[in-house]
N, C-alpha and C positions, 0 to 999 in steps of 0.2 A: 635938773631935768635934761641938761645938755648931753651928758654921758649916756643916759638911758635912750635918748632919741637917736644918738649915733649908733648904738648897738642894735636898736630896733630896725633902723634903715639897713643894716648889714644882714640881719637874720631873716627879715620879712620875706625876701625872695626865696631863701632856702626853705622856709616853712611852707611856702606855696608849692615848691617842687616836691617836698616831702609829702604833703597832702595829696598831690597828684599821683605820686607813686603808690601811696597807701590805697587810694581809690582804685587804681589799676589792679593792684594785688587782690583787693576785695572782689572786684568784678570778675577776674579770672578764677578765683576760688569758687565763687557762686556758680559760674559757668561749668567748672569741673565737677562740682557737686551735683548739678542738674544732669549733666551727661552721665555720671556714675549712677544716679537714681534711675534714669531712663534705661541704661544697660541692665540694671538689676530687674526692672520691670519686664524688659524684653526676655531676659534669661528665664525668669519665673514663668512667663507666658508660654515660652517654647517648651519648658518642662511640663507644664500643665497639658499642652496639646499632645505631647508624646504619651503622657499617662492616659489621657482620654482616648487616644487612638488604639492603644494596647494591641499592636500587631502580633498575632500568633501567640498570645499568652505571655508576651514579653514582660508585663508587669510582675508576674509571679517570679520570673528569673531575676528581676531587679530588686523587688521589695519583699518577696515572699508572701505577697497578697494579690488577690485577683481584682478586687473591686476598687474603682477609682475613688469613690467617696471614702472608703476605708483608708486608702493610701493618703489622701489629702487630710484626713482627720488625725492620722498618727505620725505624720512627718512634716517638718517645716519645709518651706520653699528651698532653703539652703541645703537641707538633707536630700531632698528630691533631686535637685540639680547635681549634687555630688554623686549620688548613687547612679544616676543616669550617665554621667561622665565616666564613671568607673566601668559601668556595663559596656558602654560604647568602646572604651579602650580595650577591654577584654575581647570584644568582638573583632576588633582590628588585629589583635595579636593572634587570635585563633586561626588555624588553617581553614581556608575556605575554597570552594570550587573555583578553579581558575588559577590558584596559586601554584607557582613552580616550587617543587620540593626536592630535597636531596634524599633519595631512597636507596635501597640496597644496591641496585645496579647503576646508579647515577641519577641524573636529573630527570624529573617527570612532572606531569601536570595533573593536578587533582581534578577528578571528575565526580566524586561523591564523598561526603563526610557524614559519619554517624557518631555524634557526640552522646547520644542517649543510651543506647543499649551496648554496643560492642566497642565503642571508642576506636573505630577503625576508619581508615581513609583508603579510598580506591583511587588509583591513578593510572596513567598511561604514559609510557615512554615514547620518545619521538619515532621509534621504529614500529609503533603500534602495539607493543606488548603491554598487556593489561595485568595489573597486580593489586594486591591490597596488603595493608600492614596496620599494626596498632599506631595510633596517632603519636604516641610517645617515641616511636622508633624512626620518625622522619623529622626533618627540619625544613623550615621555610628558607628559600634563598633570598626573598625580598622582591622577586619579580611576580607579577600578577597579570593574567590574561583575561580581562573581563569578557571578551568575545566568546570564550569557552562557556562561561556561565550563561551568557545570553542565548547561545545556541541550544544548550541543554534545557533551558527554561522554555524556549519556543517549542522544542520537541515535546515537553510535558503538556503544553497547552493544546497540541494538535490531537 
């Protein structure tokens, strides 16, 4: 029993250290799992709120369906989240009012976009010259002037 007692005295502190490390790893893993679960709930809830709000028929553009209950019954939470992300990314990539574009005669600012019928964009150059062009024939520069969109929106409301 002498040799076994000696070995036990040597490894007992190491076993205690190992158990403490294992407990710490388990605690951190449980915390990470709970945080991921809460993020998933939050993402699903945000997607549900966006679907329920359906601003200007957006649901049809995203899902090809109008009714919230129809969307929720035919798509999983993951599918809804992914479709909404893809839609929002497309929206950011599209030319919008207030975007600076490279047009025929140089840089201009977009004042109207028609994606539905004619797929044209109307814009104004810095010298005040107004023009329009097919959306495919202009490119975004990456600059955006939100105040232009705000002014035009206020004019619509008056």
